Each structure stands twice: as C-alpha cells, then as structure tokens.
TIVEXDO-447354 format. One record per residue (C-alpha): residue in one letter; y, x, z. Coordinates in nm, 4 decimals. Example, Ala and Ser with C-alpha at 12.3 -4.5 7.8 and 13.67 -1.06 7.14 Angstrom:
<nodes>
("A" (-0.4500 1.2300 0.7800))
("S" (-0.1060 1.3670 0.7140))
</nodes>
This chain:
<nodes>
("M" (6.5876 -6.5188 -5.8612))
("K" (6.3893 -6.1946 -5.8188))
("R" (6.2128 -6.3412 -5.5187))
("I" (6.1128 -6.6520 -5.7129))
("V" (5.9753 -6.4423 -5.9997))
("L" (5.7704 -6.2284 -5.7624))
("A" (5.6564 -6.5342 -5.5648))
("L" (5.5279 -6.7023 -5.8814))
("A" (5.3537 -6.3838 -5.9941))
("G" (5.2037 -6.3469 -5.6479))
("A" (5.0858 -6.7087 -5.6491))
("G" (4.8961 -6.6505 -5.9731))
("L" (4.7456 -6.3318 -5.8313))
("F" (4.6401 -6.5126 -5.5129))
("L" (4.4743 -6.7863 -5.7188))
("A" (4.2761 -6.5269 -5.9138))
("A" (4.1859 -6.3402 -5.5930))
("L" (4.0509 -6.6630 -5.4434))
("D" (3.8273 -6.7080 -5.7467))
("A" (3.6903 -6.3567 -5.7126))
("Y" (3.5267 -6.4587 -5.3841))
("V" (3.4914 -6.8345 -5.4233))
("V" (3.1350 -6.8069 -5.5572))
("V" (3.0144 -6.6707 -5.2224))
("T" (2.9766 -7.0289 -5.0988))
("L" (2.9465 -7.2086 -5.4348))
("L" (2.6718 -6.9972 -5.5930))
("P" (2.3681 -7.2078 -5.4862))
("A" (2.5239 -7.5283 -5.6231))
("M" (2.6328 -7.3539 -5.9435))
("M" (2.2823 -7.2190 -5.9972))
("G" (2.1252 -7.5597 -5.9388))
("D" (2.3439 -7.7267 -6.1999))
("I" (2.2392 -7.4820 -6.4723))
("G" (1.8693 -7.5061 -6.3906))
("L" (1.8173 -7.2030 -6.1646))
("T" (1.6341 -7.2350 -5.8334))
("I" (1.7720 -7.1031 -5.5062))
("E" (1.4389 -6.9242 -5.4450))
("R" (1.5324 -6.6881 -5.7300))
("L" (1.8808 -6.6062 -5.6095))
("E" (1.8772 -6.2757 -5.7977))
("Q" (1.8918 -6.4723 -6.1244))
("G" (2.2441 -6.5755 -6.0291))
("T" (2.3605 -6.2137 -6.0012))
("P" (2.5248 -6.2149 -6.3484))
("I" (2.7569 -6.4926 -6.2296))
("V" (2.9021 -6.2426 -5.9826))
("T" (2.8795 -5.9261 -6.1914))
("G" (3.0303 -6.1014 -6.4941))
("F" (3.3551 -6.1575 -6.3062))
("L" (3.3532 -5.8056 -6.1608))
("A" (3.2920 -5.6480 -6.5019))
("G" (3.5880 -5.8318 -6.6541))
("Y" (3.7989 -5.7427 -6.3529))
("V" (3.7409 -5.3679 -6.3728))
("V" (3.7847 -5.3652 -6.7514))
("A" (4.1277 -5.5294 -6.7322))
("M" (4.2795 -5.3523 -6.4327))
("P" (4.3352 -5.0033 -6.5803))
("L" (4.4409 -5.1277 -6.9242))
("L" (4.6789 -5.4196 -6.9067))
("G" (4.9409 -5.2507 -6.6914))
("A" (4.9897 -4.9889 -6.9638))
("Y" (4.9852 -5.2574 -7.2325))
("S" (5.2643 -5.4435 -7.0521))
("D" (5.4774 -5.1268 -7.0683))
("V" (5.4859 -5.1842 -7.4437))
("R" (5.4735 -5.5642 -7.4753))
("G" (5.6613 -5.6656 -7.1619))
("R" (5.5386 -5.7797 -6.8214))
("V" (5.5890 -6.1550 -6.8535))
("P" (5.4214 -6.2088 -7.1956))
("V" (5.1145 -6.0113 -7.0874))
("Y" (5.1084 -6.1899 -6.7504))
("V" (5.1143 -6.5285 -6.9250))
("A" (4.8332 -6.4145 -7.1562))
("C" (4.6276 -6.3149 -6.8512))
("M" (4.6885 -6.6543 -6.6912))
("A" (4.5771 -6.8186 -7.0168))
("A" (4.2571 -6.6109 -7.0170))
("F" (4.1961 -6.6987 -6.6526))
("A" (4.2416 -7.0698 -6.7318))
("A" (4.0129 -7.0483 -7.0372))
("G" (3.7440 -6.8795 -6.8279))
("S" (3.7849 -7.1473 -6.5608))
("L" (3.7360 -7.4168 -6.8259))
("M" (3.4149 -7.2539 -6.9467))
("T" (3.2896 -7.2138 -6.5897))
("A" (3.3657 -7.5763 -6.5003))
("T" (3.1763 -7.7082 -6.8042))
("A" (2.8639 -7.4948 -6.7529))
("G" (2.5512 -7.7085 -6.7413))
("L" (2.7158 -8.0220 -6.8796))
("V" (2.5599 -7.9760 -7.2247))
("D" (2.2436 -7.7997 -7.3371))
("F" (2.4091 -7.4913 -7.4881))
("A" (2.6308 -7.4290 -7.1834))
("G" (2.3740 -7.2618 -6.9600))
("L" (2.3735 -6.9301 -6.7750))
("P" (2.5160 -6.7221 -7.0662))
("W" (2.8034 -6.9698 -7.1017))
("L" (2.8737 -6.9543 -6.7283))
("V" (2.8605 -6.5740 -6.7207))
("A" (3.0924 -6.5542 -7.0229))
("G" (3.3348 -6.7882 -6.8477))
("R" (3.3315 -6.5759 -6.5345))
("F" (3.3818 -6.2601 -6.7436))
("I" (3.6890 -6.4083 -6.9133))
("Q" (3.8154 -6.5221 -6.5734))
("G" (3.7712 -6.1654 -6.4520))
("L" (3.9632 -6.0260 -6.7488))
("G" (4.2574 -6.2525 -6.6721))
("G" (4.2406 -6.2071 -6.2961))
("G" (4.1968 -5.8301 -6.3157))
("G" (4.5017 -5.7980 -6.5387))
("L" (4.7168 -5.9846 -6.2880))
("V" (4.6727 -5.7079 -6.0277))
("P" (4.8568 -5.4223 -6.2079))
("L" (5.1007 -5.6684 -6.3650))
("S" (5.2061 -5.8152 -6.0300))
("L" (5.2468 -5.4673 -5.8824))
("A" (5.4443 -5.3557 -6.1888))
("L" (5.6712 -5.6614 -6.1616))
("A" (5.7366 -5.5754 -5.7970))
("A" (5.8207 -5.2172 -5.8951))
("D" (6.0493 -5.3351 -6.1781))
("L" (6.2397 -5.5843 -5.9656))
("Y" (6.2893 -5.3778 -5.6506))
("R" (6.3923 -5.0234 -5.5713))
("D" (6.3904 -4.7881 -5.2721))
("R" (6.2965 -4.9470 -4.9392))
("S" (6.2635 -5.2968 -5.0820))
("R" (6.0039 -5.1767 -5.3326))
("T" (5.7411 -5.0778 -5.0772))
("L" (5.7794 -5.4086 -4.8933))
("A" (5.7411 -5.5968 -5.2232))
("L" (5.4330 -5.3917 -5.3128))
("G" (5.2851 -5.4526 -4.9693))
("S" (5.3417 -5.8264 -5.0007))
("V" (5.1707 -5.8372 -5.3409))
("A" (4.8790 -5.6314 -5.2083))
("A" (4.8524 -5.8633 -4.9075))
("L" (4.8098 -6.1640 -5.1372))
("Q" (4.5350 -5.9843 -5.3259))
("E" (4.3510 -5.8942 -5.0057))
("A" (4.4022 -6.2401 -4.8551))
("G" (4.1879 -6.3795 -5.1350))
("S" (3.8873 -6.1983 -4.9874))
("V" (3.9465 -6.3779 -4.6572))
("F" (4.0176 -6.7290 -4.7781))
("G" (3.8155 -6.7410 -5.1036))
("P" (3.4779 -6.8480 -4.9596))
("L" (3.6388 -7.0980 -4.7197))
("Y" (3.8649 -7.2332 -4.9958))
("G" (3.5698 -7.2892 -5.2267))
("A" (3.3478 -7.4552 -4.9682))
("T" (3.6240 -7.6811 -4.8341))
("L" (3.7536 -7.7904 -5.1738))
("A" (3.4047 -7.8510 -5.3136))
("A" (3.3112 -8.0641 -5.0112))
("A" (3.6353 -8.2633 -5.0268))
("A" (3.5870 -8.3250 -5.3999))
("A" (3.2163 -8.4076 -5.3812))
("G" (3.2779 -8.7257 -5.5788))
("A" (3.4925 -8.5500 -5.8386))
("G" (3.2572 -8.2769 -5.9509))
("G" (3.2036 -8.0744 -5.6337))
("W" (3.2077 -7.7037 -5.7195))
("R" (3.3345 -7.7823 -6.0708))
("F" (3.6530 -7.9276 -5.9244))
("V" (3.7414 -7.5829 -5.7860))
("F" (3.7562 -7.4473 -6.1404))
("W" (3.9121 -7.7585 -6.2969))
("L" (4.1964 -7.7251 -6.0466))
("N" (4.2696 -7.3765 -6.1785))
("L" (4.3977 -7.5226 -6.5066))
("P" (4.7107 -7.7019 -6.3762))
("L" (4.7748 -7.4344 -6.1128))
("A" (4.7635 -7.1566 -6.3734))
("A" (4.9911 -7.3575 -6.6029))
("I" (5.2454 -7.4092 -6.3234))
("C" (5.2514 -7.0375 -6.2353))
("A" (5.2825 -6.9282 -6.5992))
("A" (5.5479 -7.1845 -6.6936))
("G" (5.7486 -7.1175 -6.3790))
("L" (5.7393 -6.7435 -6.4423))
("V" (5.8572 -6.7834 -6.8025))
("I" (6.1478 -7.0069 -6.6983))
("T" (6.2671 -6.7910 -6.4086))
("A" (6.2151 -6.4629 -6.5967))
("R" (6.4744 -6.5698 -6.8540))
("R" (6.7374 -6.5495 -6.5811))
("T" (6.6135 -6.2170 -6.4437))
("E" (6.6911 -5.8696 -6.5742))
("F" (6.3931 -5.6425 -6.6382))
("P" (6.3766 -5.2793 -6.7529))
("A" (6.3419 -5.2505 -7.1302))
("A" (5.9924 -5.2086 -7.2714))
("A" (5.9040 -4.8536 -7.3711))
("A" (6.0351 -4.8063 -7.7260))
("G" (5.8046 -4.6473 -7.9795))
("S" (5.5082 -4.6394 -7.7398))
("S" (5.1599 -4.7450 -7.8403))
("I" (4.8253 -4.7980 -7.6747))
("D" (4.5233 -4.5846 -7.7640))
("W" (4.2864 -4.8778 -7.8004))
("I" (3.9814 -4.6617 -7.8662))
("S" (4.0310 -4.4806 -7.5352))
("A" (4.1042 -4.8129 -7.3671))
("A" (3.7825 -4.9632 -7.5031))
("L" (3.5792 -4.6598 -7.3933))
("L" (3.7251 -4.6646 -7.0428))
("G" (3.6785 -5.0396 -7.0058))
("A" (3.3225 -5.0365 -7.1396))
("G" (3.2308 -4.7398 -6.9206))
("L" (3.3608 -4.9085 -6.6067))
("A" (3.1857 -5.2349 -6.6948))
("L" (2.8544 -5.0522 -6.7450))
("L" (2.9038 -4.8758 -6.4130))
("V" (2.9478 -5.2110 -6.2357))
("L" (2.6323 -5.3473 -6.4005))
("A" (2.4382 -5.0358 -6.3006))
("L" (2.5437 -5.0300 -5.9360))
("Y" (2.5330 -5.4000 -5.8478))
("P" (2.2121 -5.4788 -5.6488))
("D" (2.0460 -5.7990 -5.7717))
("D" (1.7960 -5.8205 -5.4833))
("P" (1.9354 -5.6116 -5.1947))
("E" (1.6696 -5.7228 -4.9449))
("H" (1.3938 -5.5598 -5.1516))
("R" (1.5569 -5.2818 -5.3535))
("A" (1.8830 -5.0898 -5.3614))
("T" (1.9266 -5.0967 -5.7398))
("N" (1.8704 -5.3446 -6.0205))
("G" (1.6623 -5.3302 -6.3359))
("L" (1.9618 -5.2131 -6.5398))
("F" (2.0389 -4.9174 -6.3133))
("V" (1.8965 -4.6489 -6.5445))
("P" (2.0031 -4.7789 -6.8896))
("A" (2.3441 -4.9049 -6.7746))
("G" (2.4003 -4.5910 -6.5667))
("L" (2.3171 -4.3629 -6.8592))
("G" (2.5353 -4.5763 -7.0845))
("A" (2.8240 -4.5439 -6.8395))
("I" (2.7861 -4.1638 -6.8325))
("V" (2.7838 -4.1429 -7.2129))
("V" (3.0768 -4.3797 -7.2660))
("L" (3.2922 -4.2326 -6.9888))
("G" (3.2049 -3.8857 -7.1183))
("A" (3.3295 -3.9906 -7.4622))
("Y" (3.6489 -4.1161 -7.3012))
("G" (3.6911 -3.7816 -7.1225))
("W" (3.6378 -3.5884 -7.4470))
("R" (3.8934 -3.8059 -7.6250))
("H" (4.1385 -3.7556 -7.3398))
("V" (4.1072 -3.3774 -7.3726))
("T" (4.1399 -3.3649 -7.7513))
("R" (4.4182 -3.6169 -7.8187))
("L" (4.7882 -3.5332 -7.8114))
("E" (4.8839 -3.8709 -7.6612))
("T" (4.6438 -3.9945 -7.3952))
("L" (4.5859 -4.3282 -7.2237))
("I" (4.6624 -4.1655 -6.8872))
("P" (4.9501 -3.9167 -6.9344))
("R" (4.8475 -3.5574 -6.8663))
("D" (5.1633 -3.5024 -6.6628))
("L" (5.0289 -3.7512 -6.4101))
("L" (4.6983 -3.5661 -6.3850))
("R" (4.8887 -3.2432 -6.3149))
("S" (5.0883 -3.4062 -6.0357))
("R" (4.9684 -3.3254 -5.6854))
("A" (5.1037 -3.6584 -5.5637))
("F" (4.9047 -3.8524 -5.8240))
("V" (4.5835 -3.6555 -5.7679))
("G" (4.6212 -3.6883 -5.3916))
("A" (4.6853 -4.0623 -5.4099))
("A" (4.3926 -4.1109 -5.6488))
("A" (4.1585 -3.9081 -5.4257))
("A" (4.2733 -4.1025 -5.1203))
("N" (4.2104 -4.4308 -5.3021))
("V" (3.8573 -4.3232 -5.3952))
("L" (3.7738 -4.2179 -5.0391))
("I" (3.9328 -4.5262 -4.8849))
("G" (3.7516 -4.7467 -5.1362))
("G" (3.4212 -4.5874 -5.0392))
("A" (3.4924 -4.6446 -4.6702))
("L" (3.5912 -5.0042 -4.7447))
("I" (3.2662 -5.0742 -4.9294))
("A" (3.0662 -4.9105 -4.6500))
("T" (3.2354 -5.1390 -4.3980))
("L" (3.1786 -5.4559 -4.6015))
("V" (2.8099 -5.3703 -4.6472))
("D" (2.7156 -5.2027 -4.3194))
("V" (2.8827 -5.4288 -4.0622))
("P" (2.6906 -5.7447 -4.1654))
("L" (2.3756 -5.5318 -4.1903))
("L" (2.4403 -5.4061 -3.8375))
("G" (2.4742 -5.7662 -3.7232))
("R" (2.1356 -5.8574 -3.8704))
("L" (1.9350 -5.5515 -3.7673))
("V" (2.0911 -5.4454 -3.4352))
("F" (2.2612 -5.7535 -3.2922))
("N" (1.9950 -6.0000 -3.4198))
("L" (2.2507 -6.2388 -3.5681))
("N" (2.1768 -6.4882 -3.8431))
("Q" (2.3199 -6.4415 -4.1917))
("L" (2.6292 -6.6557 -4.1303))
("D" (2.7232 -6.4927 -3.8002))
("S" (2.6628 -6.1467 -3.9464))
("G" (2.9129 -6.2228 -4.2200))
("L" (3.1606 -6.3630 -3.9698))
("L" (3.1627 -6.0263 -3.7914))
("L" (3.3959 -5.9128 -4.0699))
("T" (3.6537 -6.1849 -4.0033))
("Q" (3.8863 -5.9707 -3.7915))
("F" (3.8569 -5.6810 -4.0357))
("L" (3.9433 -5.8998 -4.3346))
("L" (4.2361 -6.0563 -4.1512))
("G" (4.3671 -5.7128 -4.0582))
("V" (4.3866 -5.5887 -4.4193))
("P" (4.6543 -5.8300 -4.5533))
("I" (4.8506 -5.8084 -4.2280))
("G" (4.8449 -5.4297 -4.2543))
("A" (4.9468 -5.4438 -4.6211))
("V" (5.2682 -5.6317 -4.5387))
("A" (5.3355 -5.4122 -4.2356))
("G" (5.2708 -5.1001 -4.4444))
("G" (5.5254 -5.2068 -4.7037))
("F" (5.7841 -5.2688 -4.4327))
("L" (5.7114 -4.9449 -4.2460))
("A" (5.6961 -4.7241 -4.5566))
("G" (6.0475 -4.8303 -4.6498))
("R" (6.1714 -4.6906 -4.3195))
("A" (5.9370 -4.4109 -4.2130))
("G" (5.8305 -4.2969 -4.5602))
("D" (5.5112 -4.3191 -4.7642))
("R" (5.3420 -4.0120 -4.6157))
("V" (5.3909 -4.1127 -4.2532))
("T" (5.2744 -4.4690 -4.3148))
("A" (4.9673 -4.3664 -4.5145))
("A" (4.8723 -4.1031 -4.2563))
("L" (4.9150 -4.3583 -3.9769))
("G" (4.6918 -4.6092 -4.1551))
("I" (4.4199 -4.3513 -4.2172))
("A" (4.4388 -4.2346 -3.8545))
("V" (4.4102 -4.5910 -3.7200))
("S" (4.1072 -4.6674 -3.9378))
("A" (3.9460 -4.3319 -3.8544))
("A" (3.9880 -4.3938 -3.4812))
("A" (3.8367 -4.7394 -3.5237))
("F" (3.5411 -4.5942 -3.7153))
("V" (3.4797 -4.3447 -3.4341))
("Q" (3.4642 -4.6341 -3.1880))
("I" (3.2404 -4.8406 -3.4191))
("S" (3.0003 -4.5482 -3.4691))
("G" (2.9232 -4.5532 -3.0964))
("W" (2.8484 -4.9238 -3.0626))
("P" (2.5544 -4.9912 -2.8296))
("A" (2.3052 -5.2722 -2.8872))
("D" (2.4959 -5.4978 -2.6447))
("E" (2.8378 -5.4329 -2.8039))
("L" (2.9045 -5.7997 -2.8744))
("S" (2.8833 -5.8800 -2.5037))
("L" (3.1571 -5.6287 -2.4142))
("H" (3.5091 -5.7702 -2.3803))
("A" (3.8620 -5.6432 -2.3273))
("G" (4.0030 -5.9439 -2.1514))
("P" (3.9223 -6.2566 -2.3555))
("V" (3.8635 -6.0600 -2.6786))
("R" (3.5446 -5.8836 -2.7827))
("Q" (3.5839 -5.5073 -2.8137))
("A" (3.4053 -5.5232 -3.1487))
("D" (3.6687 -5.7614 -3.2856))
("L" (3.9480 -5.5328 -3.1676))
("A" (3.7896 -5.2312 -3.3373))
("L" (3.7282 -5.4157 -3.6644))
("G" (4.0757 -5.5681 -3.6628))
("A" (4.2316 -5.2242 -3.6087))
("C" (4.0160 -5.0799 -3.8864))
("G" (4.1324 -5.3481 -4.1312))
("L" (4.4926 -5.3021 -4.0218))
("G" (4.4678 -4.9301 -4.0982))
("F" (4.3272 -4.9978 -4.4443))
("G" (4.6121 -5.2379 -4.5133))
("L" (4.8793 -4.9913 -4.4003))
("V" (4.7691 -4.7467 -4.6698))
("I" (4.7936 -4.9818 -4.9707))
("A" (5.1705 -5.0008 -5.0269))
("P" (5.2589 -4.6312 -4.9718))
("L" (4.9827 -4.5060 -5.2028))
("T" (5.0843 -4.7537 -5.4724))
("A" (5.4528 -4.6676 -5.4318))
("A" (5.3769 -4.2948 -5.4514))
("V" (5.2063 -4.3370 -5.7898))
("L" (5.4656 -4.5776 -5.9290))
("G" (5.7382 -4.3348 -5.8275))
("L" (5.5952 -4.0859 -6.0780))
("T" (5.6103 -4.3244 -6.3756))
</nodes>
C-alpha cells in the first residue's frame, strides 16, 4: 500500500511539473486568445512569472504546515488549488473580464498548488520509508519532478494539437481537473489503509514569518525574471521589486533572530550537515541555471543554430537529470549520501571542464555514432541528478 500512496503522490507531482513547463510551447496561442500579439512577447512574461512566484512561495511553507495538519489533507488542498488555478487558466479570454490578470492569477494559484506538492511528496516518501529504501524513494520522487522539465513542452504541444477541435491549449488545462481529482481521491482512499507518523502535537506555524518569507521570494522572482532577454538582462521591476525583496527578507531575518520559536528551527541552522547541504543546493542551483541559459545561447551565437535546435541541445542534459535522480537514490542507499553526492558533483564538474573547451566545430565531433557534445551534456545532467536524493535525505535525516 505504501507504494500505491507514493505513486499517487508522485503522479500529482508529475502533473504539476508538466504544467510548470507546458507554457513553453503554448504561450503564443495563450497570448493570442487574450488579445496580446506575438510581436510583444514580453507582455506574456507575467504568465510565466505568475506560476513561478506561486511555486516559490509555497515550497518552503507547506511542508512545515503539513507537519502540523498532516501530509494527506494538505496534499489534497494543494491539488484543489492546482485544479482551481487550471480552471481559471482554461477560461481566460472566454469572457471580457477574464483577460491577462485573470490568466496570471490562475497561473499563480496553479503555482501555489504545484509548489506545495514538491515538499509534500518528498515528506511522504520520508514518512513511508526508512534507511536504504528512503533514498531510493526520494530519488524517484525527484526524478518525477525533473522529468516534467523534459516532457512538459512536448506534452503541451502534442495534447493541444490533438485537441485542436476541443479547445486546443485550453484542453491541456481542462484535463488537469479530472486528473487532479483522481490523484487526490486515490490518495485519500489508500492513505486510510496506510500508517503515517503522528502530526507534531502542540506545534504551530509562525504565519507572519511565513508570509514575509513567501512575499520576499516572490518579489525576488519578479525582480530577476528577464521580460525581454534579447535586449536587456533585467525587467522594469528589477529595482522596485529587488528593493522590496531586500526589505521583506530583511524583516524575515530580523523576526527569525528575535523570536523564540522560528519558522526554520535554529538547531538546523547550527547543523553543519544542514548548512553544507543548503550551500551545495545553492551552488548546484546556480550551475543548473547557468547550463539552462548558456547552452542554448552557445548554440545560437557559436554554433549558428536556430532557436529550436539551440533548445534541443539541452535534450541529453534534461534526460540525464531524472535518470541520475533515480540512480542517486539507489546508490545512496548502498554507498552512502556523501559518496553519492560527491560522485555526482565530480561527474558534473568533469563534464563542465569538457564543455568549457568546446571548439566552434564541436557539434561535428563524434564518439562513434554519438556526438561528443551530447555525451558531455548527458553526463552533466546525470551528475546533477545523482546529487538530488542524498542532499534531500541528509536534510530530512536531521528533522
């Protein structure tokens, strides 16, 4: 029964992960149906940032909330929010009042629900499994999350084309409603026959700190997201949103220092394992973003590829991440978290060294039938994936 519970939770997470990236191919059609022209693509930026803002607000908060209220009830609430956001997104442009603000609000609510599913699915895996099985379960959940980045754009384009007579891009979001209901109902039914650790008695959530942290992260996303990357690195909200993020996150930091009970327990912040895992996550996240941005840019500027082929350069990298996540969970249960994480970092670092020396004719170089560039990018993604489960397990082991 534990496997069924985790499979249902993972299915909901995968659905939300698909929707995080589905707009990559659907955005022009979505903009057209709410009266925006493709020539002003930057006007559609809030459709993307709305989801991301909701995502980053929910991720650090709802895991802690589920410690108090229980995993399954909070998970079901997140699925309900995701479905409600999907409904709003699907109906955008159908009536006069449901324009861009309506669509952005729908994507934000989708992001809140989808972002909450990430810590909840990982927490369910940690609750249901122990020892060696835990890292494999965590790796499997992480693999589903990362797989959404690979299949999301293809899923959206294929489904919208197949359902051209049934709403096109809207059908992608309409379909979320029954799928979310199936995942939530199935989880509720199977969870009744599964034993979970008791919710933390007498605990409470510092909602003021939670609101400050969530608002600060959302402002940071709005400040850093480029609305017109071909012409400028920042957007028009960079200064006000950036200053707002500094003020709000500073207020959160002050509250964290002065309160007796904090949103993030001080014992965790004193733990070398937690600080090390957090620092590693920040550095790995930075390297991941650099890869996702710079490789397509390299394709355009150095290899003279068109926009589509430049994006496809990342295919092997994106495939390597979920494969590495599953392998990392399996390996960490046998070789240990430190060895597995170090191996993943070493593999990615070696791949980056090779990538840094690419000549202008790199795409014509092959190792047998496979391009050397694809091998390097696949190895880099595999290394990133190997790190996910052991770092997550190391932090969860402290709680």
